[in-house]
SEKE-68828 format. One record per residue: z, x, y of N, C-alpha, C in turn; residue number from 0. Coordinates in Angstrom, 3 decimals. Layout:
BEGIN
<n_z: Z | n_x: X | n_y: Y | ca_z: Z | ca_x: X | ca_y: Y | c_z: Z | c_x: X | c_y: Y | rotor: NUM>
...
END
This chain:
BEGIN
<n_z: -14.386 | n_x: -21.343 | n_y: -13.194 | ca_z: -13.139 | ca_x: -20.724 | ca_y: -13.689 | c_z: -12.474 | c_x: -21.235 | c_y: -15.109 | rotor: 0>
<n_z: -12.077 | n_x: -20.473 | n_y: -15.588 | ca_z: -11.158 | ca_x: -20.712 | ca_y: -16.954 | c_z: -10.269 | c_x: -21.566 | c_y: -16.548 | rotor: 1>
<n_z: -9.858 | n_x: -22.636 | n_y: -17.292 | ca_z: -8.769 | ca_x: -23.432 | ca_y: -16.926 | c_z: -7.325 | c_x: -22.830 | c_y: -17.412 | rotor: 2>
<n_z: -7.507 | n_x: -21.608 | n_y: -18.221 | ca_z: -6.331 | ca_x: -21.049 | ca_y: -18.721 | c_z: -6.028 | c_x: -19.600 | c_y: -17.999 | rotor: 3>
<n_z: -6.900 | n_x: -19.210 | n_y: -17.103 | ca_z: -6.686 | ca_x: -17.838 | ca_y: -16.653 | c_z: -7.342 | c_x: -17.842 | c_y: -15.126 | rotor: 4>
<n_z: -6.797 | n_x: -17.038 | n_y: -14.475 | ca_z: -7.336 | ca_x: -16.651 | ca_y: -13.328 | c_z: -8.069 | c_x: -15.184 | c_y: -13.475 | rotor: 5>
<n_z: -9.156 | n_x: -14.834 | n_y: -12.902 | ca_z: -9.621 | ca_x: -13.538 | ca_y: -13.053 | c_z: -9.322 | c_x: -12.858 | c_y: -11.715 | rotor: 6>
<n_z: -8.855 | n_x: -11.775 | n_y: -11.786 | ca_z: -8.511 | ca_x: -10.854 | ca_y: -10.618 | c_z: -9.151 | c_x: -9.648 | c_y: -10.602 | rotor: 7>
<n_z: -9.996 | n_x: -9.123 | n_y: -9.572 | ca_z: -10.526 | ca_x: -7.825 | ca_y: -9.710 | c_z: -10.050 | c_x: -7.216 | c_y: -8.560 | rotor: 8>
<n_z: -9.491 | n_x: -5.810 | n_y: -8.661 | ca_z: -9.196 | ca_x: -4.933 | ca_y: -7.849 | c_z: -10.226 | c_x: -3.634 | c_y: -7.542 | rotor: 9>
<n_z: -10.900 | n_x: -3.522 | n_y: -6.531 | ca_z: -11.656 | ca_x: -2.179 | ca_y: -6.433 | c_z: -10.728 | c_x: -1.016 | c_y: -6.130 | rotor: 10>
<n_z: -10.927 | n_x: 0.065 | n_y: -6.574 | ca_z: -10.042 | ca_x: 1.126 | ca_y: -6.356 | c_z: -10.753 | c_x: 2.490 | c_y: -5.751 | rotor: 11>
<n_z: -10.756 | n_x: 2.609 | n_y: -4.439 | ca_z: -11.292 | ca_x: 3.660 | ca_y: -3.813 | c_z: -12.728 | c_x: 4.079 | c_y: -4.114 | rotor: 12>
<n_z: -13.569 | n_x: 3.130 | n_y: -4.540 | ca_z: -14.800 | ca_x: 3.555 | ca_y: -4.801 | c_z: -14.950 | c_x: 4.192 | c_y: -6.170 | rotor: 13>
<n_z: -13.968 | n_x: 4.295 | n_y: -6.880 | ca_z: -13.999 | ca_x: 4.741 | ca_y: -8.254 | c_z: -14.233 | c_x: 3.882 | c_y: -9.206 | rotor: 14>
<n_z: -13.934 | n_x: 2.558 | n_y: -9.127 | ca_z: -14.208 | ca_x: 1.634 | ca_y: -10.237 | c_z: -13.588 | c_x: 0.243 | c_y: -9.952 | rotor: 15>
<n_z: -13.717 | n_x: -0.558 | n_y: -10.604 | ca_z: -13.051 | ca_x: -1.695 | ca_y: -10.641 | c_z: -12.145 | c_x: -2.199 | c_y: -11.818 | rotor: 16>
<n_z: -11.137 | n_x: -2.740 | n_y: -11.585 | ca_z: -10.157 | ca_x: -3.158 | ca_y: -12.559 | c_z: -10.306 | c_x: -4.891 | c_y: -12.603 | rotor: 17>
<n_z: -10.293 | n_x: -5.363 | n_y: -13.631 | ca_z: -10.485 | ca_x: -6.723 | ca_y: -13.849 | c_z: -9.217 | c_x: -7.171 | c_y: -14.941 | rotor: 18>
<n_z: -8.683 | n_x: -8.165 | n_y: -14.518 | ca_z: -7.423 | ca_x: -8.847 | ca_y: -15.197 | c_z: -7.574 | c_x: -10.127 | c_y: -15.141 | rotor: 19>
<n_z: -7.018 | n_x: -10.657 | n_y: -16.124 | ca_z: -6.813 | ca_x: -12.188 | ca_y: -16.571 | c_z: -5.407 | c_x: -12.661 | c_y: -16.275 | rotor: 20>
<n_z: -5.164 | n_x: -13.365 | n_y: -15.318 | ca_z: -3.794 | ca_x: -13.820 | ca_y: -15.066 | c_z: -3.604 | c_x: -15.338 | c_y: -15.638 | rotor: 21>
<n_z: -2.295 | n_x: -15.707 | n_y: -15.843 | ca_z: -2.133 | ca_x: -17.224 | ca_y: -16.199 | c_z: -2.776 | c_x: -18.077 | c_y: -15.213 | rotor: 22>
<n_z: -3.196 | n_x: -19.139 | n_y: -15.537 | ca_z: -3.596 | ca_x: -20.258 | ca_y: -14.493 | c_z: -2.585 | c_x: -20.545 | c_y: -13.698 | rotor: 23>
<n_z: -1.438 | n_x: -20.642 | n_y: -14.274 | ca_z: -0.269 | ca_x: -21.069 | ca_y: -13.235 | c_z: 0.301 | c_x: -19.826 | c_y: -12.471 | rotor: 24>
<n_z: -0.464 | n_x: -18.914 | n_y: -12.418 | ca_z: 0.412 | ca_x: -17.761 | ca_y: -11.577 | c_z: 0.184 | c_x: -18.281 | c_y: -10.256 | rotor: 25>
<n_z: 1.303 | n_x: -17.815 | n_y: -9.372 | ca_z: 1.740 | ca_x: -18.435 | ca_y: -8.231 | c_z: 0.942 | c_x: -17.390 | c_y: -7.089 | rotor: 26>
<n_z: 0.779 | n_x: -17.959 | n_y: -5.773 | ca_z: 0.066 | ca_x: -17.059 | ca_y: -4.960 | c_z: 0.855 | c_x: -15.657 | c_y: -4.383 | rotor: 27>
<n_z: 2.245 | n_x: -15.866 | n_y: -4.835 | ca_z: 3.020 | ca_x: -14.653 | ca_y: -4.469 | c_z: 2.870 | c_x: -13.656 | c_y: -5.732 | rotor: 28>
<n_z: 2.575 | n_x: -14.141 | n_y: -6.830 | ca_z: 2.481 | ca_x: -13.360 | ca_y: -8.039 | c_z: 1.206 | c_x: -12.700 | c_y: -7.849 | rotor: 29>
<n_z: 0.045 | n_x: -13.353 | n_y: -7.545 | ca_z: -1.297 | ca_x: -12.615 | ca_y: -7.285 | c_z: -1.205 | c_x: -11.797 | c_y: -6.231 | rotor: 30>
<n_z: -0.430 | n_x: -12.116 | n_y: -5.211 | ca_z: -0.389 | ca_x: -10.931 | ca_y: -3.991 | c_z: 0.250 | c_x: -9.905 | c_y: -4.620 | rotor: 31>
<n_z: 1.213 | n_x: -10.096 | n_y: -5.179 | ca_z: 2.126 | ca_x: -8.816 | ca_y: -5.718 | c_z: 1.293 | c_x: -7.911 | c_y: -6.601 | rotor: 32>
<n_z: 0.389 | n_x: -8.498 | n_y: -7.302 | ca_z: -0.277 | ca_x: -7.892 | ca_y: -8.445 | c_z: -1.260 | c_x: -7.029 | c_y: -7.715 | rotor: 33>
<n_z: -1.931 | n_x: -7.788 | n_y: -6.452 | ca_z: -2.800 | ca_x: -7.046 | ca_y: -5.829 | c_z: -2.218 | c_x: -5.641 | c_y: -5.154 | rotor: 34>
<n_z: -0.893 | n_x: -5.370 | n_y: -4.823 | ca_z: -0.376 | ca_x: -4.381 | ca_y: -4.152 | c_z: -0.132 | c_x: -3.231 | c_y: -5.352 | rotor: 35>
<n_z: -0.117 | n_x: -3.292 | n_y: -6.401 | ca_z: -0.094 | ca_x: -2.425 | ca_y: -7.331 | c_z: -1.189 | c_x: -1.122 | c_y: -7.297 | rotor: 36>
<n_z: -0.750 | n_x: 0.044 | n_y: -7.845 | ca_z: -1.401 | ca_x: 1.126 | ca_y: -7.673 | c_z: -1.723 | c_x: 1.770 | c_y: -9.027 | rotor: 37>
<n_z: -2.953 | n_x: 1.648 | n_y: -9.324 | ca_z: -3.706 | ca_x: 2.338 | ca_y: -10.653 | c_z: -3.091 | c_x: 3.729 | c_y: -10.626 | rotor: 38>
<n_z: -2.625 | n_x: 4.248 | n_y: -11.662 | ca_z: -2.489 | ca_x: 5.378 | ca_y: -12.153 | c_z: -3.040 | c_x: 5.845 | c_y: -13.490 | rotor: 39>
<n_z: -3.692 | n_x: 6.935 | n_y: -13.765 | ca_z: -4.144 | ca_x: 7.532 | ca_y: -14.931 | c_z: -3.778 | c_x: 8.749 | c_y: -15.395 | rotor: 40>
<n_z: -3.123 | n_x: 8.860 | n_y: -16.605 | ca_z: -2.617 | ca_x: 10.160 | ca_y: -17.029 | c_z: -2.633 | c_x: 10.146 | c_y: -18.343 | rotor: 41>
<n_z: -3.486 | n_x: 11.219 | n_y: -19.084 | ca_z: -3.620 | ca_x: 11.312 | ca_y: -20.484 | c_z: -4.360 | c_x: 10.225 | c_y: -20.924 | rotor: 42>
<n_z: -5.242 | n_x: 9.446 | n_y: -20.458 | ca_z: -6.050 | ca_x: 8.248 | ca_y: -21.180 | c_z: -5.380 | c_x: 7.093 | c_y: -20.872 | rotor: 43>
<n_z: -4.004 | n_x: 7.149 | n_y: -20.300 | ca_z: -3.151 | ca_x: 6.005 | ca_y: -20.276 | c_z: -3.340 | c_x: 5.309 | c_y: -18.729 | rotor: 44>
<n_z: -3.778 | n_x: 3.849 | n_y: -18.586 | ca_z: -3.719 | ca_x: 3.437 | ca_y: -17.603 | c_z: -2.662 | c_x: 2.555 | c_y: -17.064 | rotor: 45>
<n_z: -1.745 | n_x: 2.736 | n_y: -16.050 | ca_z: -0.672 | ca_x: 2.290 | ca_y: -15.415 | c_z: -1.069 | c_x: 1.568 | c_y: -14.261 | rotor: 46>
<n_z: -0.213 | n_x: 0.362 | n_y: -13.968 | ca_z: 0.032 | ca_x: -0.085 | ca_y: -12.758 | c_z: 1.339 | c_x: -0.032 | c_y: -12.257 | rotor: 47>
<n_z: 1.479 | n_x: 0.640 | n_y: -11.023 | ca_z: 2.697 | ca_x: 1.136 | ca_y: -10.496 | c_z: 3.063 | c_x: 0.271 | c_y: -9.144 | rotor: 48>
<n_z: 4.216 | n_x: -0.175 | n_y: -9.115 | ca_z: 4.825 | ca_x: -0.752 | ca_y: -7.809 | c_z: 4.983 | c_x: 0.257 | c_y: -6.848 | rotor: 49>
<n_z: 4.264 | n_x: 0.168 | n_y: -5.719 | ca_z: 4.239 | ca_x: 1.170 | ca_y: -4.914 | c_z: 5.576 | c_x: 1.458 | c_y: -4.007 | rotor: 50>
<n_z: 6.381 | n_x: 0.383 | n_y: -4.267 | ca_z: 7.808 | ca_x: 0.671 | ca_y: -3.465 | c_z: 8.802 | c_x: 1.190 | c_y: -4.394 | rotor: 51>
<n_z: 8.740 | n_x: 1.050 | n_y: -5.564 | ca_z: 9.751 | ca_x: 1.297 | ca_y: -6.511 | c_z: 9.248 | c_x: 2.512 | c_y: -7.648 | rotor: 52>
<n_z: 7.983 | n_x: 2.758 | n_y: -7.637 | ca_z: 7.207 | ca_x: 3.529 | ca_y: -8.486 | c_z: 7.584 | c_x: 2.918 | c_y: -9.866 | rotor: 53>
<n_z: 7.917 | n_x: 1.921 | n_y: -10.046 | ca_z: 8.149 | ca_x: 1.328 | ca_y: -11.587 | c_z: 6.801 | c_x: 1.005 | c_y: -12.147 | rotor: 54>
<n_z: 6.508 | n_x: 1.265 | n_y: -13.547 | ca_z: 5.343 | ca_x: 0.939 | ca_y: -14.390 | c_z: 5.713 | c_x: -0.466 | c_y: -14.699 | rotor: 55>
<n_z: 4.488 | n_x: -1.501 | n_y: -14.223 | ca_z: 4.772 | ca_x: -2.901 | ca_y: -14.477 | c_z: 3.700 | c_x: -3.319 | c_y: -15.442 | rotor: 56>
<n_z: 2.836 | n_x: -2.434 | n_y: -15.786 | ca_z: 1.762 | ca_x: -2.788 | ca_y: -16.720 | c_z: 1.293 | c_x: -1.302 | c_y: -17.096 | rotor: 57>
<n_z: 0.982 | n_x: -1.235 | n_y: -18.501 | ca_z: 0.243 | ca_x: -0.096 | ca_y: -18.904 | c_z: -0.699 | c_x: -0.392 | c_y: -20.394 | rotor: 58>
<n_z: -1.703 | n_x: 0.318 | n_y: -20.354 | ca_z: -2.566 | ca_x: 0.134 | ca_y: -21.563 | c_z: -3.600 | c_x: 1.289 | c_y: -21.667 | rotor: 59>
<n_z: -3.982 | n_x: 1.525 | n_y: -22.961 | ca_z: -4.873 | ca_x: 2.666 | ca_y: -23.300 | c_z: -6.209 | c_x: 2.108 | c_y: -23.591 | rotor: 60>
<n_z: -6.927 | n_x: 2.072 | n_y: -22.570 | ca_z: -8.389 | ca_x: 1.509 | ca_y: -22.561 | c_z: -9.518 | c_x: 2.389 | c_y: -23.440 | rotor: 61>
<n_z: -10.286 | n_x: 1.376 | n_y: -24.030 | ca_z: -11.270 | ca_x: 2.028 | ca_y: -25.139 | c_z: -12.541 | c_x: 2.068 | c_y: -24.389 | rotor: 62>
<n_z: -13.419 | n_x: 3.056 | n_y: -24.496 | ca_z: -14.574 | ca_x: 3.028 | ca_y: -23.821 | c_z: -15.702 | c_x: 2.329 | c_y: -24.839 | rotor: 63>
<n_z: -16.376 | n_x: 1.382 | n_y: -24.369 | ca_z: -17.161 | ca_x: 0.589 | ca_y: -25.133 | c_z: -18.612 | c_x: 0.938 | c_y: -24.726 | rotor: 64>
<n_z: -19.576 | n_x: 1.347 | n_y: -25.846 | ca_z: -20.949 | ca_x: 1.513 | ca_y: -25.684 | c_z: -21.568 | c_x: 0.298 | c_y: -25.198 | rotor: 65>
END
């Protein structure tokens, strides 16, 4: 494992896998919270949404690599 990051993979309903690198000093509570986030895709934008508040806590526009 990289000393600077924790790799977190989230399987999403058999539709694919999201992989994130979190800081190595992320707490167990922070990792657990991140795992509860719900992926949402609209018009090419990937958002991770808090299921309790529906607030967007992360967003990016992925690029398809060949």
